[in-house]
TINU-992697 format. One record per residue (C-alpha): x, y, z; residue number from 1; residue in three letters. Coordinates in steps of 0.5 Angstrom, whole numbers. Example, Ala and Ser with C-alpha at 12.3 -4.5 7.8 and 13.67 -1.06 7.14 Angstrom:
<recs>
{rec {25,-9,16},1,'Ala'} {rec {27,-2,14},2,'Ser'} 
</recs>
This chain:
<recs>
{rec {-518,93,-287},1,'Unk'} {rec {-512,89,-289},2,'Unk'} {rec {-505,92,-290},3,'Unk'} {rec {-497,90,-290},4,'Unk'} {rec {-494,96,-287},5,'Unk'} {rec {-497,101,-283},6,'Unk'} {rec {-492,108,-283},7,'Unk'} {rec {-493,112,-278},8,'Unk'} {rec {-491,119,-280},9,'Unk'} {rec {-489,122,-287},10,'Unk'} {rec {-483,125,-287},11,'Unk'} {rec {-478,124,-292},12,'Unk'} {rec {-477,117,-289},13,'Unk'} {rec {-483,114,-289},14,'Unk'} {rec {-485,117,-295},15,'Unk'} {rec {-480,115,-299},16,'Unk'} {rec {-481,107,-296},17,'Unk'} {rec {-487,108,-297},18,'Unk'} {rec {-486,109,-304},19,'Unk'} {rec {-480,103,-304},20,'Unk'} {rec {-485,98,-301},21,'Unk'} {rec {-491,100,-306},22,'Unk'} {rec {-486,99,-312},23,'Unk'} {rec {-485,92,-309},24,'Unk'} {rec {-492,90,-309},25,'Unk'} {rec {-493,91,-301},26,'Unk'} {rec {-500,94,-299},27,'Unk'} {rec {-498,101,-295},28,'Unk'} {rec {-502,106,-291},29,'Unk'} {rec {-498,112,-288},30,'Unk'} {rec {-501,116,-282},31,'Unk'} {rec {-499,123,-281},32,'Unk'} {rec {-501,129,-277},33,'Unk'} {rec {-501,133,-283},34,'Unk'} {rec {-497,138,-280},35,'Unk'} {rec {-490,142,-282},36,'Unk'} {rec {-484,137,-280},37,'Unk'} {rec {-476,137,-280},38,'Unk'} {rec {-476,134,-288},39,'Unk'} {rec {-481,140,-290},40,'Unk'} {rec {-476,145,-287},41,'Unk'} {rec {-469,141,-289},42,'Unk'} {rec {-466,144,-295},43,'Unk'} {rec {-464,137,-297},44,'Unk'} {rec {-457,137,-299},45,'Unk'} {rec {-454,132,-301},46,'Unk'} {rec {-446,133,-300},47,'Unk'} {rec {-442,126,-300},48,'Unk'} {rec {-436,130,-296},49,'Unk'} {rec {-438,134,-290},50,'Unk'} {rec {-435,136,-283},51,'Unk'} {rec {-429,140,-281},52,'Unk'} {rec {-425,134,-283},53,'Unk'} {rec {-428,133,-290},54,'Unk'} {rec {-429,126,-288},55,'Unk'} {rec {-433,122,-294},56,'Unk'} {rec {-439,119,-293},57,'Unk'} {rec {-438,112,-292},58,'Unk'} {rec {-441,107,-297},59,'Unk'} {rec {-442,113,-301},60,'Unk'} {rec {-441,108,-307},61,'Unk'} {rec {-448,105,-306},62,'Unk'} {rec {-451,111,-303},63,'Unk'} {rec {-450,116,-309},64,'Unk'} {rec {-453,112,-314},65,'Unk'} {rec {-458,109,-310},66,'Unk'} {rec {-461,116,-309},67,'Unk'} {rec {-460,119,-316},68,'Unk'} {rec {-464,114,-319},69,'Unk'} {rec {-469,114,-314},70,'Unk'} {rec {-471,121,-315},71,'Unk'} {rec {-470,120,-322},72,'Unk'} {rec {-475,115,-323},73,'Unk'} {rec {-480,119,-318},74,'Unk'} {rec {-478,125,-323},75,'Unk'} {rec {-481,121,-329},76,'Unk'} {rec {-486,118,-325},77,'Unk'} {rec {-489,125,-323},78,'Unk'} {rec {-486,129,-329},79,'Unk'} {rec {-483,134,-324},80,'Unk'} {rec {-475,136,-323},81,'Unk'} {rec {-474,133,-315},82,'Unk'} {rec {-466,133,-315},83,'Unk'} {rec {-462,138,-317},84,'Unk'} {rec {-455,137,-319},85,'Unk'} {rec {-451,143,-316},86,'Unk'} {rec {-443,144,-315},87,'Unk'} {rec {-441,147,-309},88,'Unk'} {rec {-435,151,-307},89,'Unk'} {rec {-432,149,-300},90,'Unk'} {rec {-430,155,-297},91,'Unk'} {rec {-424,153,-293},92,'Unk'} {rec {-424,156,-286},93,'Unk'} {rec {-417,156,-282},94,'Unk'} {rec {-410,153,-284},95,'Unk'} {rec {-411,147,-281},96,'Unk'} {rec {-418,146,-285},97,'Unk'} {rec {-413,148,-292},98,'Unk'} {rec {-408,142,-290},99,'Unk'} {rec {-413,138,-289},100,'Unk'} {rec {-415,139,-295},101,'Unk'} {rec {-409,138,-299},102,'Unk'} {rec {-408,131,-296},103,'Unk'} {rec {-416,129,-298},104,'Unk'} {rec {-413,132,-305},105,'Unk'} {rec {-408,127,-305},106,'Unk'} {rec {-413,121,-303},107,'Unk'} {rec {-415,116,-308},108,'Unk'} {rec {-422,115,-306},109,'Unk'} {rec {-423,123,-306},110,'Unk'} {rec {-422,124,-312},111,'Unk'} {rec {-429,123,-315},112,'Unk'} {rec {-431,128,-310},113,'Unk'} {rec {-426,134,-309},114,'Unk'} {rec {-422,138,-314},115,'Unk'} {rec {-418,144,-312},116,'Unk'} {rec {-419,150,-315},117,'Unk'} {rec {-416,157,-315},118,'Unk'} {rec {-422,162,-315},119,'Unk'} {rec {-429,161,-312},120,'Unk'} {rec {-432,167,-316},121,'Unk'} {rec {-433,175,-316},122,'Unk'} {rec {-434,177,-309},123,'Unk'} {rec {-433,171,-305},124,'Unk'} {rec {-427,172,-299},125,'Unk'} {rec {-424,166,-298},126,'Unk'} {rec {-417,167,-295},127,'Unk'} {rec {-415,160,-293},128,'Unk'} {rec {-417,157,-301},129,'Unk'} {rec {-424,154,-304},130,'Unk'} {rec {-424,146,-305},131,'Unk'} {rec {-429,144,-310},132,'Unk'} {rec {-434,139,-308},133,'Unk'} {rec {-437,134,-313},134,'Unk'} {rec {-443,130,-314},135,'Unk'} {rec {-447,135,-309},136,'Unk'} {rec {-454,138,-311},137,'Unk'} {rec {-460,139,-307},138,'Unk'} {rec {-467,135,-306},139,'Unk'} {rec {-474,140,-307},140,'Unk'} {rec {-476,136,-300},141,'Unk'} {rec {-483,140,-299},142,'Unk'} {rec {-485,139,-307},143,'Unk'} {rec {-483,132,-307},144,'Unk'} {rec {-487,130,-300},145,'Unk'} {rec {-493,134,-303},146,'Unk'} {rec {-493,130,-309},147,'Unk'} {rec {-492,124,-305},148,'Unk'} {rec {-497,125,-301},149,'Unk'} {rec {-503,126,-307},150,'Unk'} {rec {-500,120,-309},151,'Unk'} {rec {-501,116,-303},152,'Unk'} {rec {-508,119,-302},153,'Unk'} {rec {-510,118,-309},154,'Unk'} {rec {-509,110,-307},155,'Unk'} {rec {-512,111,-301},156,'Unk'} {rec {-507,109,-297},157,'Unk'} {rec {-506,116,-293},158,'Unk'} {rec {-509,118,-286},159,'Unk'} {rec {-509,125,-283},160,'Unk'} {rec {-509,123,-276},161,'Unk'} {rec {-507,124,-269},162,'Unk'} {rec {-503,118,-268},163,'Unk'} {rec {-504,116,-261},164,'Unk'} {rec {-500,109,-258},165,'Unk'} {rec {-506,107,-254},166,'Unk'} {rec {-509,105,-261},167,'Unk'} {rec {-504,99,-262},168,'Unk'} {rec {-507,93,-260},169,'Unk'} {rec {-501,88,-261},170,'Unk'} {rec {-505,81,-259},171,'Unk'} {rec {-508,77,-261},172,'Unk'} {rec {-507,80,-268},173,'Unk'} {rec {-504,87,-269},174,'Unk'} {rec {-509,92,-271},175,'Unk'} {rec {-509,100,-271},176,'Unk'} {rec {-516,103,-271},177,'Unk'} {rec {-520,100,-277},178,'Unk'} {rec {-513,97,-280},179,'Unk'} {rec {-510,90,-279},180,'Unk'} {rec {-503,91,-281},181,'Unk'} {rec {-498,85,-281},182,'Unk'} {rec {-493,90,-279},183,'Unk'} {rec {-492,98,-276},184,'Unk'} {rec {-486,102,-278},185,'Unk'} {rec {-485,108,-274},186,'Unk'} {rec {-482,114,-278},187,'Unk'} {rec {-483,120,-273},188,'Unk'} {rec {-477,123,-273},189,'Unk'} {rec {-475,127,-267},190,'Unk'} {rec {-482,125,-264},191,'Unk'} {rec {-480,117,-263},192,'Unk'} {rec {-477,119,-257},193,'Unk'} {rec {-483,119,-254},194,'Unk'} {rec {-485,112,-257},195,'Unk'} {rec {-486,107,-252},196,'Unk'} {rec {-482,101,-255},197,'Unk'} {rec {-477,105,-258},198,'Unk'} {rec {-476,111,-255},199,'Unk'} {rec {-471,109,-250},200,'Unk'} {rec {-465,109,-257},201,'Unk'} {rec {-460,113,-256},202,'Unk'} {rec {-463,120,-261},203,'Unk'} {rec {-459,126,-260},204,'Unk'} {rec {-463,131,-264},205,'Unk'} {rec {-461,138,-265},206,'Unk'} {rec {-466,144,-267},207,'Unk'} {rec {-465,148,-274},208,'Unk'} {rec {-466,154,-277},209,'Unk'} {rec {-467,155,-284},210,'Unk'} {rec {-468,162,-287},211,'Unk'} {rec {-471,163,-294},212,'Unk'} {rec {-468,170,-297},213,'Unk'} {rec {-468,175,-303},214,'Unk'} {rec {-462,179,-306},215,'Unk'} {rec {-462,185,-309},216,'Unk'} {rec {-455,183,-311},217,'Unk'} {rec {-453,177,-316},218,'Unk'} {rec {-452,170,-312},219,'Unk'} {rec {-446,165,-313},220,'Unk'} {rec {-448,160,-318},221,'Unk'} {rec {-446,154,-314},222,'Unk'} {rec {-447,152,-306},223,'Unk'} {rec {-443,156,-302},224,'Unk'} {rec {-441,150,-296},225,'Unk'} {rec {-437,155,-290},226,'Unk'} {rec {-439,151,-284},227,'Unk'} {rec {-446,154,-286},228,'Unk'} {rec {-448,154,-293},229,'Unk'} {rec {-451,158,-298},230,'Unk'} {rec {-456,155,-303},231,'Unk'} {rec {-458,159,-309},232,'Unk'} {rec {-465,158,-311},233,'Unk'} {rec {-466,163,-317},234,'Unk'} {rec {-463,169,-319},235,'Unk'} {rec {-464,173,-314},236,'Unk'} {rec {-467,168,-308},237,'Unk'} {rec {-463,163,-304},238,'Unk'} {rec {-463,159,-297},239,'Unk'} {rec {-458,159,-292},240,'Unk'} {rec {-457,155,-285},241,'Unk'} {rec {-457,152,-281},242,'Unk'} {rec {-456,152,-274},243,'Unk'} {rec {-455,147,-269},244,'Unk'} {rec {-458,147,-262},245,'Unk'} {rec {-459,141,-258},246,'Unk'} {rec {-461,144,-252},247,'Unk'} {rec {-467,148,-254},248,'Unk'} {rec {-472,143,-258},249,'Unk'} {rec {-477,147,-259},250,'Unk'} {rec {-480,149,-266},251,'Unk'} {rec {-480,157,-263},252,'Unk'} {rec {-477,163,-268},253,'Unk'} {rec {-470,165,-266},254,'Unk'} {rec {-469,173,-268},255,'Unk'} {rec {-461,172,-265},256,'Unk'} {rec {-460,165,-270},257,'Unk'} {rec {-463,169,-276},258,'Unk'} {rec {-458,175,-274},259,'Unk'} {rec {-452,171,-274},260,'Unk'} {rec {-454,166,-280},261,'Unk'} {rec {-454,173,-284},262,'Unk'} {rec {-448,176,-281},263,'Unk'} {rec {-443,170,-282},264,'Unk'} {rec {-446,169,-289},265,'Unk'} {rec {-443,177,-290},266,'Unk'} {rec {-436,175,-288},267,'Unk'} {rec {-436,170,-294},268,'Unk'} {rec {-440,174,-299},269,'Unk'} {rec {-438,181,-296},270,'Unk'} {rec {-442,185,-303},271,'Unk'} {rec {-448,182,-302},272,'Unk'} {rec {-453,188,-301},273,'Unk'} {rec {-461,189,-300},274,'Unk'} {rec {-462,181,-297},275,'Unk'} {rec {-470,180,-294},276,'Unk'} {rec {-471,175,-290},277,'Unk'} {rec {-478,171,-293},278,'Unk'} {rec {-479,165,-289},279,'Unk'} {rec {-475,163,-282},280,'Unk'} {rec {-477,156,-281},281,'Unk'} {rec {-475,152,-275},282,'Unk'} {rec {-474,144,-276},283,'Unk'} {rec {-471,139,-271},284,'Unk'} {rec {-467,133,-274},285,'Unk'} {rec {-467,127,-271},286,'Unk'} {rec {-460,126,-271},287,'Unk'} {rec {-457,120,-267},288,'Unk'} {rec {-451,118,-262},289,'Unk'} {rec {-446,115,-267},290,'Unk'} {rec {-449,119,-273},291,'Unk'} {rec {-452,112,-276},292,'Unk'} {rec {-460,111,-277},293,'Unk'} {rec {-464,107,-273},294,'Unk'} {rec {-467,101,-277},295,'Unk'} {rec {-470,95,-275},296,'Unk'} {rec {-474,90,-271},297,'Unk'} {rec {-477,91,-264},298,'Unk'} {rec {-473,85,-260},299,'Unk'} {rec {-479,83,-256},300,'Unk'} {rec {-485,85,-261},301,'Unk'} {rec {-483,82,-268},302,'Unk'} {rec {-489,86,-271},303,'Unk'} {rec {-486,93,-269},304,'Unk'} {rec {-480,96,-273},305,'Unk'} {rec {-477,104,-273},306,'Unk'} {rec {-474,107,-280},307,'Unk'} {rec {-471,114,-277},308,'Unk'} {rec {-465,117,-274},309,'Unk'} {rec {-462,120,-281},310,'Unk'} {rec {-461,127,-278},311,'Unk'} {rec {-458,132,-284},312,'Unk'} {rec {-456,127,-288},313,'Unk'} {rec {-463,124,-290},314,'Unk'} {rec {-464,126,-297},315,'Unk'} {rec {-457,122,-299},316,'Unk'} {rec {-458,115,-294},317,'Unk'} {rec {-466,115,-294},318,'Unk'} {rec {-467,111,-301},319,'Unk'} {rec {-461,106,-301},320,'Unk'} {rec {-463,104,-294},321,'Unk'} {rec {-471,104,-295},322,'Unk'} {rec {-469,98,-300},323,'Unk'} {rec {-465,95,-295},324,'Unk'} {rec {-471,95,-290},325,'Unk'} {rec {-475,93,-295},326,'Unk'} {rec {-470,87,-297},327,'Unk'} {rec {-471,87,-288},328,'Unk'} {rec {-478,86,-289},329,'Unk'} {rec {-479,81,-295},330,'Unk'} {rec {-474,76,-291},331,'Unk'} {rec {-469,77,-297},332,'Unk'} {rec {-463,79,-293},333,'Unk'} {rec {-460,82,-287},334,'Unk'} {rec {-460,89,-285},335,'Unk'} {rec {-453,93,-285},336,'Unk'} {rec {-450,92,-278},337,'Unk'} {rec {-448,100,-278},338,'Unk'} {rec {-456,102,-278},339,'Unk'} {rec {-459,95,-274},340,'Unk'} {rec {-462,97,-267},341,'Unk'} {rec {-459,90,-265},342,'Unk'} {rec {-453,94,-263},343,'Unk'} {rec {-456,97,-258},344,'Unk'} {rec {-461,91,-255},345,'Unk'} {rec {-457,90,-250},346,'Unk'} {rec {-456,97,-247},347,'Unk'} {rec {-463,100,-249},348,'Unk'} {rec {-468,94,-249},349,'Unk'} {rec {-469,89,-243},350,'Unk'} {rec {-472,81,-244},351,'Unk'} 
</recs>
């Protein structure tokens, strides 16, 4: 069977890329093993200002509208709300971060994303103050991936299978099993490290633990950002996370991380009581050395591509990057230099 693009992996990257390419009339097939992936574990937070230094995401003026438009279109097509806008309070950690916050509030480019606030609400402990973060929210990644998988299946565009690189035939024509694609795009998350064509790229994956919890006491109405985060989902349920472990890249539960997350949460909301862990999930973020995505064409095999490396910011980055990558595949425009894997050709590819 002929297809235009074979996509390997049905995480958020592969799913939204399939959505974008299909909307442009390309014939797409997604192959996935059907197992849980990091996108299903992720909280899907969208937060334009992040990190200890409160850094505004580069290119956010393009990224944020593209993300909102993408999720709104998905809402209209599927009749389900996937993106929830929700304000966020940044709990400042110390006097240094407080001074940084004061500087950011004087910078005009931060005006649409940060505001000063005098109070954070009852029960919130913030001795160094709070910033109000704007244009924040979260994507219901698990529900979105389920909807897109059902949509792909209905179109005959989904294969549940273990992907073996040995099944790829590069010459004389590109093939995978019975499929004859024009190109293959690998969206494998952290598993890309074993990819024979792209595995040498500088991934820096990190394991993260996220807890889904119930509380017997009222929850804050906003997302709390205090190094980790609290994401209220219903009046009595929330998620909290995520840990960052670049060494133990396995999916085993971590009781010590669970204890640490709950202990840190109580330092910010000390009166919260009756917390019960409903679900303990682990995932491995496909982060990269320079914190930028890895997108582009293999220098020796022009039919092989990668669309990966979005780390913890995938919900914000992927919709815009999928548009740019679709433009590239359709030969309409080059890739943005910050994410094009050409920046690593000399050191990570031979020939």
